[in-house]
N, C-alpha and C positions, 0 to 999 in steps of 0.2 A: 480532427486528426482522422478519425475512422472515415469520414466522407471523403477526405483527400486520399486516403490509401485505396478506397474503392474506385474512385473516379481516376486516379492516376496509375493504378496497378498495371504495370507494362507487359506482364505475361512472358517475360524473358527478353534478353537482348537481341536485337535484330541481327540477321546474318549478313555477312558480307564476304567478298572474294579477297583472300588474304593478299597483301601487297609484299610481303617479304621484307619489310622495312622495320627496324627496330623490334619492339615487342609483338608486332604483328607478323610473325613468321612460325612456321611449323618447327617444333623442337622435339628431340627425343633424348632419352638418357644413355650415356655411353661410359666406357672405361678406357683408360690409357693402358694399354698392354705391353708397350715397349718404347723407350726412349734411348736414343744414341746420338752421340756427338758427331756432328759432321762440319766441314768447311762451308761457311756462308757463300763463298764465291762458286762452290761446286754445285750448290743447289739452286742457284739463281737461274731462272729461266733464259736470261739473255746472255749467259755466260760470263757476267761481270756485274758488279754492283756499281752504279754511277755516283761518284762522290759529290759532285755539284760544287757550290760554293761552301768551303768549310767554315766561312765565318758566320753562317746561319746555323740554326739548331738542326734543321733537316739535313743540311750537307755534312755537319759533324757526326750525325747519326749514321748517314749512309757510309762515311768513311770507316767508321767503327766496324759496320757490318761487313765491309768488304774484306777486311783482314781478320775478322773474328770468327768464333766458333758457334754455329747455331745448333739447335737440337732438332732431331727428326723424330717425331712421336707417332707411333702406330695406335689408332683409336679403334675400339670395337663398338659397334652401335648395339645396344642391350634391349631396346624397345621398338615397336612398330613393325611394320611389314619387311623391313630390311634387317631384322634382328640377326646378328651374327656377322654382318658385313664389316669389313675393316676399311680404313682409309689412313693416309699419312698427312701430317700437317707440320710445317716448318715453324720453328719459334725462334724469333731473332733474340740476340743477346741482350737487347736493350728493352724488350717487352716487359711490362710490369708483372705479368702473370707468366711463369714458367712451369711447365707441365712435368709431373713426376709420375713414375711408373706405379700402376696400381690406383691412381687417382680417378674419382668419379667426376665426370664432366657432363655438361649440357651441350648438345650439338644442334646446329640449326639445319633445316632440310630444305633445299630449293629445288623442287622436281623439274623446273625447266632449264636448270643448267647442265652443262655436260657431265656425264656419270662421275668423272673423277672429281669433280668441283661442286657435287650436290650436297656434301656435308662439310660443316666447319665448326670448330669449337667456339662457342660463344660464352660460356660461363662455368663456373665450378659448381658441382652438385652439393648444396649446403644443407640438405634435408635432415640429416641425422643430427649435426650440431644444433640447428635450429629447434628440431623437436626436443632434444635434451634441454636446452635452455628454457623452452615453454614449459616442460614438465617441472623443472626446478621452481619456476615462476608460481605455477599452480600449487605445488606443494607449500611454498612460502606463505601464499595467501591463505590457504586452508588452515595450516598450523597456527598462524597468528589470528586470522579473523574467525576461524571455527565456522559456524553456521552462516555468519554474515560474509565470510569469504567465499563460501561455496555459492551463495546467492550472487555475489559479485561476478564470480566466474560465469555463472548461468547468464546474468544480464551482459556481460561482455560478449558471450557467443551469440545471444540475440541481437545485440548491436551489429556485429558483423553480418548476420543474416539479413537485417534490415538494410544495410548498406550494399550487400551482394545481390539480393533479390527484388529491391525496391528502387533504391536511390539510383544507383548506377545503370540498370536498364532503363529506367524511366526516363532519364537524361538522354541516353542514347536513342530512345524512341521519339524524341523531339520535344518532350515536355518542358516547360519553363524551369530552368535549373534552380532558381530561387524558390519557387513554390515547392518544388520537389524537396529541396533542402529544409525548408520550414517544416513540411509534413513529416519527412523523415527524421529530423531532429527531435520533433515533438514526440514521435513514437519511441524513439531511443530513450528520451529523457524519462517519459512516463513509465516505461517498462523498467528501466534501470533504477530509478528512485524508489518507485514502490515495491519493486522486488527486493531491493536491498535494505530499505528502511521501513517497510511496512505500509499498510493503509491507515494512516493517521492524519490529524490536522497539521501535525509538525511537517510531515512530508509534503502535504498539500500546499503549505505556505512556500517551501522550497521550490516546488514546482511553479507556483504562480510567479515567485521571483525570477526564475530562470526564463520563463515565457516573456516577461515584460523586458528583460535584458536582451534577450534574443532579438525582439522586435526593434529595440534601439539599435543593435548591431546591424541589422538588416537595413534600416532606414539610412544610417550613417554610412554603411558600406556602399549602398546604391549611389548615394549623393556623391561620394569622394571618388569612387570608380569611374563615374561619368564626368565629373569636374576635372579629374586628372588624366581623362582620356586613355584609361588603361584597357587594353585589348584583352588580355588574358592569354595571349598567344606569344609567349616568349621563349619557348625551347622546342626541341625536337619532338618531344612527347605531344605537346599541345598542338605543334604543327601538324603532326600525324593525325590527331584527333580531329582537327578541322578539315584535313584532306579527305578523311573517310566519311565524316558526317558534317558537311558544310552547314546544315540546319541548326547545329547546336550553337547557342549564343555563348562565346568563350568568355565575355565579360559578366555575364550571368553565372557561368561555371566558376569564375574567380570568386564571386560574391558567395556562392553556395559552399565553396571551400572555406571561406572566412567564417560562415555561421557554423558549420560542422566542426571546425578546428577550435572555435571558441566554447563549444558545448561542454567538453570534458571538464575545463577549468571552472566554467560557471557552475556546474553541478557541485564542484568542491566547495566554492564560496558559499552558495546559498544554502547548503545543508549545514555547513559549519555555522554560518550566522544564526539560522534558525535554531540550531541545537543550543548556541550560547544563550540566546534569549530564553529559551525554555528552561534552561538549567538555572538561570538567574531568577526566573519566576519561582522555581522550586525552592530555591534557597530563601526567597522572600516573597511570599504570595501576596503580601499587602502592597508591594510595589506597583504604582500605576504605570500606564503606558509609556508616559514621558520619560519616568525614570528608567524603565526598561530600554527604551531606545537610546538614551544617552550612554548607559552602560554597555549596550550592545556595539553602539557605533565606536566606542573607544576600542573594543577588540577588533572591530571590522577595519580600523586604521592601520593596525599591524598587519592584518591580512592583505589589505591593499598594497602596502609597500613590497611585501614578499612576492606576491602574485605578479605584479606588474613587472618586477625584475625578473621573475621567472619566465614570463612570455618573451621579453626582450632577448634574454640569453638564449632561449630555446630557438628562436628564429635567426639569431645571428650564428649560432652554432651550425644550423642547417644550411646557411649561405656562406659559411666559412671559405669554401674553395673560390667562390665568386669574389668575395671581399680580398682574398689574397691576390686574385688576378688584377684587381683594380689597385691594389698597393704596389704590385710590381709595375704597372703602367704609370704609377706616380699620379694618379688623378686626384683632383681636389675633391673635398667632401662635397661641394655643391654638384659637381658634374657626376659623381657617383650616386647621389641621392636623385638625381634627375633622370638617370637611365631607367627604363620601364622594368628590367629586372629587379633592381633594388627598390624602385618606387612601390612595386606590388607588395614587397615585404614589409615596407614601412607602412603602408596603408593597412595591410593585414594585421600588423602588430598593433597600431594606434587605435584602429577601430575596435579590435578585440579587447584591448585594455580599457578604453572608455566604457565599453559594455560591462566589464568586470568591475571597475570602479563604481558605476551606477548601481550594480546589483547589490552592493553593500547597504546603502542607505535605504533602497527600496525594500529589500528582503527583511532588513531590520525593522522597518516601520511596520510592514505587514505583519511579521511575527510578534511585535509588541502589541499591535491592537488586537490580534487574535487571541494570544494567551492571556492578556490582561482582563479579557471578558470572563475568564474562569476564575471568579472570585469566591471566597468562602460564603456559605449560605447566611441567611439573616441570624440564624440562631448561634452559629458558629461565630459570627462576627460581633455579636452582642455579648457574648460570654455566658449566657443563660441556657439552661437545658430544659427540654420539655418535661412535664411532670412525671411521667413513668420513669424517665432517666434520672431526674432529680432525686427520686426516692433511693436510688442505688448509688448516688454520686459519692457517698462517704466510702463506701467499700471500693469503688472504681477509681477513687483519687490517686493512690499509688501507681496503679497501672497507667492511668493517664499521664501522671508525671513522668514516668518512665518512657512512655511513648514519646512525649514532647522532647525529652532529653535526647532520645534516640533519633529525632529529627524525622519521624515517620508519622505524618498526619493523614488526612483523608486523602484517598487516591485521586488524583486529578486527571481530567482528560488529556491525552497527549496527542 
């Protein structure tokens, strides 16, 4: 992992000339200072709104706009070299986002456009509610998790740093997305697991189980992405990336996303399984590795059922608007699954789920083998005490009995 970080370290994202398309445009913060109602026909540049064929959605919308009331918003630019400059924007009555006076917005700037058309509203400024929500999340994690919660937040911040300063710039610099994802995921996993759970044999087993599962996900993902001929270029954002950086392997980027996306759930499964086996060993130190494996795998089966369902529902929720479009078009299940947009999500879900399912027996077996090696010493196992201890055994018997009843024996390696 360290060698990979050194060899692939990008030194920052490469510069490029802005296209002004999508996210690749200059933006500034602004405020809506005034909103007034006006006739849609009076603000139309052509003097009238074409209605077209009213049987279509576009024609019906145009007819409503022709006789409707629009909003004319005055917006003040708050940042950048044009701070204080104002411009107006017309908001149609059927637009999903209606501007209100005093609202904070994000505006796009196009320097090559005519002066009156250089600025346009692109989004709402959500910094305050997003910051408040993040603070509530951080407080909840610290209050419930205490020191572990603090360490989890630190690990989360480091994970974002690895993504922002290594994974994304390295891919933009032309490095193989799969190799970058494996190295970056390994760094995130090692930092997060050891920081949150400590340097121990228990954590190391979880790390090893996660690495093996990630390897399986990488192999299966590569195989089925090639077999299903998935290009990874399925929407405007990926099309823009491919246009700006043609050297990026888009199918490799898809595979990198599968690996990184599976990592978070894999950590949960491997840590939980390892902890379960360790606690079983603490409860019955005499249990062999086969018994530990059988008991641990019974716990793992419940985990598998819930995690697989979680992944499928998570991806289905993310793709819900797309699924609605297919439902509106009354497409068959076969044609929906065959489209590249949905096929990507199916491959992503199933490959990740296979890796999660495989992580349970792999991690459980590793944990059982490692923890079963920590057995009582010969003296402890035989029930006899060394001579110096035997001399004091009569006086120590009550204490030993109390200790046994309390369930606290020799501290074992964790």
